[in-house]
C-alpha positions as CSV (number, residue, x, y, z in Angstrom):
1,X,-27.5,-5.7,5.0
2,X,-25.8,-8.8,6.1
3,X,-26.8,-8.8,9.8
4,X,-28.6,-6.6,12.3
5,X,-26.5,-4.2,14.4
6,X,-25.4,-5.4,17.8
7,X,-26.5,-3.4,20.9
8,X,-24.3,-0.4,21.5
9,X,-23.7,-1.2,25.2
10,X,-20.8,-3.5,25.9
11,X,-21.7,-6.9,27.4
12,X,-18.5,-8.1,29.1
13,X,-18.2,-9.5,32.6
14,X,-17.0,-6.7,34.9
15,X,-14.4,-8.9,36.4
16,X,-13.0,-9.6,33.0
17,X,-12.9,-5.9,32.1
18,X,-11.1,-5.3,35.4
19,X,-8.4,-7.9,34.4
20,X,-8.0,-6.2,31.1
21,X,-7.8,-2.8,32.7
22,X,-5.1,-4.0,35.2
23,X,-3.0,-5.3,32.3
24,X,-3.5,-2.6,29.7
25,X,-4.5,0.5,31.6
26,X,-5.5,3.3,29.2
27,X,-4.8,1.1,26.2
28,X,-8.2,-0.5,26.9
29,X,-11.3,1.4,26.0
30,X,-15.0,0.6,26.1
31,X,-15.9,4.0,24.7
32,X,-18.8,3.7,22.2
33,X,-17.1,6.1,19.8
34,X,-14.0,4.0,19.6
35,X,-15.9,0.8,19.5
36,X,-18.0,2.1,16.6
37,X,-14.8,2.9,14.7
38,X,-13.9,-0.8,15.0
39,X,-17.4,-2.0,14.2
40,X,-18.1,-0.3,10.9
41,X,-16.6,-0.6,7.4
42,X,-16.6,1.4,4.2
43,X,-18.7,-1.2,2.5
44,X,-22.4,-2.0,2.8
45,X,-22.4,-4.3,5.9
46,X,-24.3,-3.3,9.0
47,X,-22.2,-2.2,12.0
48,X,-21.2,-4.8,14.6
49,X,-19.5,-3.3,17.6
50,X,-16.9,-4.9,19.7
51,X,-17.4,-4.9,23.4
52,X,-14.0,-3.4,24.1
53,X,-10.9,-2.3,22.2
54,X,-7.3,-3.0,23.2
55,X,-4.5,-0.9,21.6
56,X,-1.6,-3.4,21.7
57,X,2.0,-2.1,21.6
58,X,3.9,-5.4,21.3
59,X,3.6,-9.1,20.5
60,X,3.7,-9.8,24.2
61,X,0.7,-7.6,24.8
62,X,-1.2,-9.3,22.0
63,X,-0.4,-12.7,23.6
64,X,-1.4,-11.5,27.0
65,X,-4.7,-10.2,25.6
66,X,-5.4,-13.5,23.8
67,X,-4.7,-15.5,26.9
68,X,-7.1,-13.4,29.0
69,X,-9.8,-13.6,26.3
70,X,-9.4,-17.4,25.9
71,X,-9.7,-17.9,29.7
72,X,-12.9,-15.9,29.7
73,X,-14.3,-17.4,26.5
74,X,-14.4,-13.9,24.8
75,X,-14.0,-13.5,21.0
76,X,-10.9,-11.8,19.6
77,X,-10.8,-9.8,16.4
78,X,-7.5,-8.2,15.1
79,X,-7.8,-4.7,13.6
80,X,-5.4,-2.9,11.4
81,X,-6.4,0.1,9.2
82,X,-10.0,-1.0,8.7
83,X,-9.7,-0.9,4.9
84,X,-10.9,-4.4,4.2
85,X,-13.9,-4.8,1.9
86,X,-15.8,-8.0,2.9
87,X,-16.4,-7.2,6.5
88,X,-13.2,-9.1,7.4
89,X,-12.5,-7.1,10.6
90,X,-16.1,-6.6,11.8
91,X,-16.6,-8.3,15.3
92,X,-19.9,-10.0,14.4
93,X,-19.9,-11.8,17.7
94,X,-18.7,-8.9,19.8
95,X,-15.7,-9.5,22.1
96,X,-12.4,-7.6,22.0
97,X,-10.9,-5.9,19.0
98,X,-7.1,-5.9,19.2
99,X,-6.0,-2.8,17.4
100,X,-2.4,-3.2,16.1
101,X,-1.9,0.3,14.7
102,X,0.6,1.2,17.5
103,X,2.8,-1.7,16.4
104,X,4.2,0.2,13.5
105,X,7.9,-0.2,13.8
106,X,10.3,-1.2,11.0
107,X,12.4,-3.8,12.9
108,X,15.1,-4.6,10.4
109,X,16.0,-3.9,6.8
110,X,18.4,-6.3,5.3
111,X,19.3,-4.6,2.0
112,X,21.9,-7.1,1.0
113,X,19.2,-9.9,1.3
114,X,16.4,-7.9,-0.2
115,X,14.1,-8.3,2.8
116,X,12.8,-6.5,5.8
117,X,10.9,-7.2,9.0
118,X,8.1,-5.0,10.3
119,X,5.5,-5.0,13.0
120,X,2.0,-5.8,11.8
121,X,0.7,-2.2,12.2
122,X,3.3,-0.7,9.8
123,X,1.6,1.0,6.8
124,X,2.8,0.2,3.3
125,X,3.3,3.8,2.3
126,X,5.4,4.5,5.4
127,X,7.5,1.4,4.7
128,X,8.3,2.5,1.2
129,X,9.2,6.0,2.4
130,X,11.7,4.4,4.9
131,X,13.1,2.2,2.1
132,X,13.6,4.9,-0.5
133,X,17.3,5.6,0.3
134,X,18.1,1.9,0.2
135,X,17.3,1.5,-3.5
136,X,14.6,-1.0,-2.6
137,X,10.8,-1.0,-2.4
138,X,7.9,-3.1,-1.4
139,X,5.7,-3.5,-4.4
140,X,2.3,-4.8,-3.1
141,X,-0.2,-2.0,-3.6
142,X,-3.8,-2.7,-2.8
143,X,-4.7,1.0,-3.2
144,X,-5.5,1.9,0.4
145,X,-2.6,2.7,2.8
146,X,-3.3,-0.6,4.6
147,X,-1.2,-2.2,7.4
148,X,1.2,-4.9,6.4
149,X,-0.4,-7.3,8.9
150,X,-3.8,-6.7,7.4
151,X,-2.5,-7.2,3.9
152,X,-1.0,-10.5,5.0
153,X,-4.2,-11.6,6.7
154,X,-6.3,-11.0,3.6
155,X,-3.7,-12.1,1.1
156,X,-3.8,-8.7,-0.6
157,X,-2.4,-7.9,-4.0
158,X,-3.4,-4.9,-6.1
159,X,-2.0,-2.9,-9.0
160,X,1.5,-4.4,-9.1
161,X,0.5,-8.0,-8.8
162,X,0.9,-8.8,-12.5
163,X,4.7,-8.2,-12.2
164,X,5.5,-8.7,-8.5
165,X,2.8,-11.2,-7.3
166,X,0.6,-11.0,-4.2
167,X,1.2,-11.1,-0.5
168,X,1.5,-14.9,-0.9
169,X,4.7,-14.4,-2.8
170,X,5.9,-11.4,-0.8
171,X,5.8,-12.8,2.8
172,X,8.9,-14.9,3.8
173,X,8.0,-15.4,7.5
174,X,5.5,-14.4,10.2
175,X,5.4,-14.0,13.9
176,X,1.9,-15.2,15.0
177,X,0.1,-15.3,18.3
178,X,-1.9,-18.5,18.3
179,X,-5.3,-19.2,19.7
180,X,-3.8,-20.5,22.9
181,X,-1.6,-17.4,23.4
182,X,1.7,-18.9,22.3
183,X,4.0,-16.9,20.0
184,X,5.4,-18.8,17.0
185,X,7.6,-17.9,14.1
186,X,6.5,-19.7,10.9
187,X,9.8,-19.7,9.0
188,X,13.3,-18.1,8.7
189,X,14.5,-15.5,6.2
190,X,15.8,-18.2,3.9
191,X,14.4,-17.9,0.3
192,X,13.4,-21.5,0.2
193,X,12.9,-24.3,2.7
194,X,11.7,-27.9,2.7
195,X,11.3,-27.9,6.5
196,X,7.9,-29.2,7.5
197,X,4.5,-27.7,6.8
198,X,4.3,-24.3,5.1
199,X,2.8,-22.5,8.1
200,X,3.5,-19.1,6.5
201,X,1.2,-19.8,3.7
202,X,-1.4,-21.2,6.1
203,X,-1.6,-17.9,8.0
204,X,-1.4,-15.6,5.0
205,X,-5.0,-15.1,3.9
206,X,-6.5,-16.7,7.1
207,X,-8.1,-13.3,8.0
208,X,-7.2,-13.7,11.7
209,X,-9.3,-16.9,12.1
210,X,-6.2,-19.0,13.1
211,X,-4.0,-16.5,14.9
212,X,-3.0,-12.9,15.0
213,X,0.0,-11.8,12.9
214,X,2.2,-9.4,14.8
215,X,5.4,-9.3,12.7
216,X,6.0,-9.9,9.0
217,X,9.2,-10.5,7.1
218,X,8.9,-9.3,3.5
219,X,10.6,-9.8,0.2
220,X,11.8,-6.5,-1.3
221,X,12.7,-5.5,-4.9
222,X,15.1,-3.0,-6.4
223,X,13.6,0.3,-7.5
224,X,13.5,0.2,-11.3
225,X,16.0,2.3,-13.2
226,X,13.1,3.7,-15.3
227,X,9.4,4.0,-14.4
228,X,6.9,5.2,-17.0
229,X,3.2,5.5,-16.8
230,X,0.8,5.6,-19.8
231,X,-2.9,6.1,-20.4
232,X,-4.8,5.0,-23.4
233,X,-8.6,5.2,-24.2
234,X,-10.5,2.7,-26.3
235,X,-13.6,2.8,-28.4
236,X,-14.7,-0.5,-26.8
237,X,-14.4,-2.5,-23.7
238,X,-13.4,-5.5,-25.8
239,X,-10.5,-3.7,-27.4
240,X,-9.1,-2.6,-24.1
241,X,-9.2,-6.1,-22.6
242,X,-7.8,-7.7,-25.8
243,X,-4.9,-5.3,-25.6
244,X,-4.0,-6.5,-22.1
245,X,-4.3,-10.2,-23.0
246,X,-2.2,-9.7,-26.2
247,X,0.5,-7.8,-24.3
248,X,0.9,-10.6,-21.8
249,X,0.9,-13.2,-24.6
250,X,3.7,-11.2,-26.3
251,X,5.7,-11.4,-23.1
252,X,5.6,-7.7,-22.2
253,X,6.6,-7.5,-18.5
254,X,3.9,-5.1,-17.5
255,X,4.4,-3.7,-14.0
256,X,0.8,-2.4,-13.7
257,X,-2.2,-2.5,-16.0
258,X,-5.5,-1.3,-14.8
259,X,-8.8,-1.0,-16.6
260,X,-11.4,1.6,-15.9
261,X,-14.6,1.5,-17.9
262,X,-16.3,4.6,-19.3
263,X,-18.5,4.9,-16.2
264,X,-15.6,4.7,-13.9
265,X,-13.6,7.3,-15.9
266,X,-16.5,9.7,-15.7
267,X,-16.6,9.2,-11.9
268,X,-12.8,9.7,-11.6
269,X,-12.9,12.9,-13.6
270,X,-15.4,14.4,-11.3
271,X,-13.8,13.1,-8.1
272,X,-10.1,13.7,-8.9
273,X,-10.7,16.7,-11.3
274,X,-9.1,15.1,-14.3
275,X,-10.1,15.6,-17.9
276,X,-9.6,12.1,-19.4
277,X,-11.8,11.1,-22.4
278,X,-14.8,9.3,-20.9
279,X,-14.2,6.0,-22.6
280,X,-12.9,2.7,-21.4
281,X,-9.3,3.4,-20.4
282,X,-6.2,1.4,-19.6
283,X,-3.6,2.8,-17.1
284,X,-0.2,1.2,-17.6
285,X,3.1,1.3,-15.8
286,X,6.4,0.0,-17.2
287,X,9.5,-0.8,-15.2
288,X,13.0,-1.5,-16.4
289,X,16.0,0.0,-18.1
290,X,15.4,3.1,-20.4
291,X,15.8,1.0,-23.5
292,X,13.7,-1.8,-22.1
293,X,10.8,0.5,-21.1
294,X,10.9,2.2,-24.5
295,X,10.5,-1.2,-26.2
296,X,7.7,-2.2,-23.9
297,X,5.8,1.1,-24.6
298,X,6.3,0.7,-28.3
299,X,4.9,-2.8,-28.3
300,X,1.9,-2.1,-26.2
301,X,1.1,1.1,-28.1
302,X,1.1,-0.8,-31.4
303,X,-1.3,-3.5,-29.9
304,X,-3.6,-0.8,-28.5
305,X,-3.8,1.0,-31.9
306,X,-4.8,-2.3,-33.5
307,X,-7.6,-2.8,-30.9
308,X,-9.2,0.7,-31.3
309,X,-7.0,2.5,-28.8
310,X,-6.5,6.2,-29.1
311,X,-3.5,8.4,-28.3
312,X,-1.0,6.7,-26.1
313,X,-0.1,9.4,-23.5
314,X,2.9,8.6,-21.4
315,X,5.0,10.2,-18.7
316,X,8.1,9.4,-16.7
317,X,7.6,12.4,-14.3
318,X,7.0,11.3,-10.7
319,X,4.5,14.0,-10.0
320,X,2.3,13.1,-13.1
321,X,2.6,9.4,-12.2
322,X,1.6,10.0,-8.6
323,X,-1.4,12.1,-9.7
324,X,-2.6,9.3,-12.1
325,X,-2.3,6.5,-9.6
326,X,-3.8,8.6,-6.8
327,X,-6.9,9.0,-9.0
328,X,-6.9,5.2,-9.6
329,X,-6.6,4.5,-5.9
330,X,-9.5,6.8,-5.1
331,X,-11.7,5.1,-7.7
332,X,-13.9,3.5,-5.1
333,X,-14.9,6.8,-3.5
334,X,-15.4,8.3,-7.0
335,X,-17.7,5.5,-8.0
336,X,-19.8,5.4,-4.8
337,X,-20.2,9.2,-4.7
338,X,-21.8,9.4,-8.1
339,X,-25.0,9.5,-6.0
340,X,-25.1,11.8,-2.9
341,X,-25.6,9.8,0.3
342,X,-25.0,6.4,-1.4
343,X,-23.2,3.4,0.1
344,X,-20.8,1.2,-1.8
345,X,-21.0,-2.5,-2.5
346,X,-17.9,-3.7,-4.2
347,X,-17.2,-7.2,-5.3
348,X,-14.3,-8.8,-7.2
349,X,-13.6,-12.0,-9.1
350,X,-10.6,-13.4,-10.8
351,X,-10.7,-15.7,-13.9
352,X,-8.1,-17.3,-16.2
353,X,-6.9,-14.4,-18.4
354,X,-8.2,-16.1,-21.6
355,X,-11.7,-15.8,-20.2
356,X,-11.4,-12.3,-19.0
357,X,-12.9,-10.5,-22.0
358,X,-16.0,-12.7,-21.9
359,X,-16.4,-12.3,-18.2
360,X,-16.1,-8.5,-18.1
361,X,-18.4,-8.0,-21.1
362,X,-21.2,-10.2,-19.8
363,X,-20.9,-8.5,-16.4
364,X,-21.2,-5.1,-18.0
365,X,-24.3,-6.3,-19.9
366,X,-25.9,-7.4,-16.6
367,X,-25.2,-4.0,-15.0
368,X,-26.6,-2.1,-18.0
369,X,-29.8,-4.2,-17.8
370,X,-30.3,-3.0,-14.2
371,X,-31.0,0.3,-12.6
372,X,-28.2,0.6,-10.0
373,X,-25.2,2.7,-11.1
374,X,-22.0,0.6,-11.2
375,X,-18.5,0.8,-12.5
376,X,-15.9,-1.8,-13.6
377,X,-12.3,-1.5,-12.9
378,X,-9.5,-3.9,-12.1
379,X,-6.1,-5.4,-12.2
380,X,-6.7,-7.1,-15.6
381,X,-3.2,-8.2,-16.1
382,X,-3.9,-11.1,-13.8
383,X,-7.5,-11.7,-14.6
384,X,-8.9,-9.8,-11.6
385,X,-11.5,-7.1,-11.8
386,X,-14.0,-5.3,-9.5
387,X,-17.5,-4.0,-9.7
388,X,-18.5,-1.0,-7.5
389,X,-22.2,-0.3,-7.0
390,X,-23.5,2.9,-5.7
391,X,-26.6,2.0,-3.7
392,X,-29.3,4.2,-2.1
393,X,-29.4,2.9,1.5
394,X,-33.1,3.7,1.7
395,X,-33.9,1.3,-1.2
396,X,-34.0,-2.4,-0.1
397,X,-34.9,-3.3,-3.7
398,X,-31.5,-2.0,-4.8
399,X,-29.6,-4.2,-2.4
400,X,-31.6,-7.1,-3.8
401,X,-30.9,-6.1,-7.4
402,X,-27.2,-5.9,-6.6
403,X,-27.2,-9.3,-4.9
404,X,-28.7,-10.8,-8.1
405,X,-26.0,-9.2,-10.3
406,X,-23.3,-10.3,-7.9
407,X,-24.6,-13.8,-7.8
408,X,-24.5,-14.0,-11.6
409,X,-21.0,-12.6,-11.6
410,X,-19.6,-15.0,-9.1
411,X,-21.3,-18.0,-10.7
412,X,-19.9,-17.0,-14.0
413,X,-16.4,-16.7,-12.6
414,X,-16.5,-20.1,-10.9
415,X,-17.9,-21.7,-14.1
416,X,-14.8,-20.3,-15.9
417,X,-12.6,-22.1,-13.3
418,X,-12.0,-18.8,-11.6
419,X,-12.5,-17.6,-8.0
420,X,-15.2,-15.7,-6.1
421,X,-12.5,-13.3,-4.8
422,X,-9.2,-12.4,-6.3
423,X,-8.0,-10.2,-3.4
424,X,-10.8,-9.1,-1.0
425,X,-11.0,-12.3,0.9
426,X,-14.1,-14.1,2.1
427,X,-15.0,-12.3,5.4
428,X,-18.7,-12.4,5.9
429,X,-19.7,-11.4,2.3
430,X,-18.6,-14.5,0.3
431,X,-18.9,-17.5,2.6
432,X,-21.5,-19.3,0.4
433,X,-19.4,-18.7,-2.7
434,X,-16.4,-20.3,-1.0
435,X,-18.3,-23.5,-0.6
436,X,-19.6,-23.3,-4.2
437,X,-16.0,-22.8,-5.4
438,X,-14.1,-25.4,-3.3
439,X,-16.7,-27.8,-2.1
440,X,-15.4,-30.4,0.3
441,X,-12.1,-28.6,0.6
442,X,-13.9,-26.2,2.9
443,X,-14.4,-29.1,5.3
444,X,-10.7,-29.5,5.4
445,X,-10.4,-25.8,6.3
446,X,-12.9,-26.3,9.1
447,X,-10.7,-29.2,10.5
448,X,-7.7,-26.9,10.5
449,X,-9.7,-24.2,12.2
450,X,-11.0,-26.5,15.0
451,X,-7.5,-27.9,15.5
452,X,-5.9,-24.5,15.9
453,X,-8.8,-22.6,17.5
454,X,-10.9,-25.2,19.2
455,X,-13.0,-22.6,21.1
456,X,-13.7,-20.7,17.9
457,X,-12.6,-17.4,19.5
458,X,-10.3,-16.0,16.7
459,X,-12.4,-13.7,14.5
460,X,-15.4,-16.1,14.7
461,X,-18.0,-15.9,11.9
462,X,-15.5,-15.2,9.2
463,X,-14.6,-17.3,6.1
464,X,-17.1,-20.0,7.0
465,X,-19.3,-21.1,9.9
466,X,-18.5,-23.9,12.2
């Protein structure tokens, strides 16, 4: 575990709680059950409860809450859907969690400009349902039905990143409540600008440590004329990874390409009731015109065959595609539940794609040499993959063993000029590795943090320590 649980009783000044109650009424709660929902995660980190939770309904309410907290010297932690992996939303110093889930409105859709503006609590699946009749969609898909604000805060990416990029590319502008309670807009809807510092990119990925994102303007894309999914099993991990690398080198515009090793496929079969061959498998998705998609499938199928791939099973039926990707999105739960009562420890790295086969194969060897069950899966089209460990929570030696494997994985990725996290963020789980990766650049981050949040009240204890 990363840290000991905080006491379950809130420790806020009664006068401060009264001020919060006067402003927010029933939208404020100090209920232990609600606080526990905001103080735990799906990962292996110990719980850390906030002292109170405010369910904000507008940017103005967020700003009012921030001003009250700053005046009282109380920590502030934004909370979306609670799907982050590295403890990003855990209130490790207590304080007030500001839940943004009620701020879920779609404020504007500008179909002619291929963009939209939403409140931070809007969920990505609900956004795409709303957009369906416009012929547009929002492509960033981290798997979980995360909030758009949370996705911006952690610089999320996911299965479509190889074709459509990450939240860094998707976000045009933000409305942010700063650490002194002001409301700022970081940019306009213009597709490019040379006007001053790029504040949008500063706040994207900042994990709530510099301010609280309350509205997001997003870049949208046309729904492809043809969408086709395909599955192909391989007789070796090397062959599967080589197929991805060669496909990209040939210029195939893959929309999605996911790798699941044989252990992950076995877990997915049990969890999602599939009957895929239990070998390392690639899940593909191709977007484009019917002729273009057919050409893409033909090229990739030929490459797969040359690398030990089996039958190339494909479908353009929405129901079959949805079933396949639902199984992929539930891979985390499938992997953790290979052992009853287990807890999950998931980690991710990203390396230059030419180093990907080496990195994955060495990682698999480390896992196989240990005793803790683990699977490998990932968005290999951009060099990003994950390892999911299934740990017995009553076995401290297993946590220690996983920590050793994780250390070797991250050191390996950094040595390959990669990163300690492709999409999970730093949170509380990878702070040491951030320093190992970027060195003195982290001191520059600290300077920015002190300048924008001099009292260290915005999600303190995340990304790095001050």
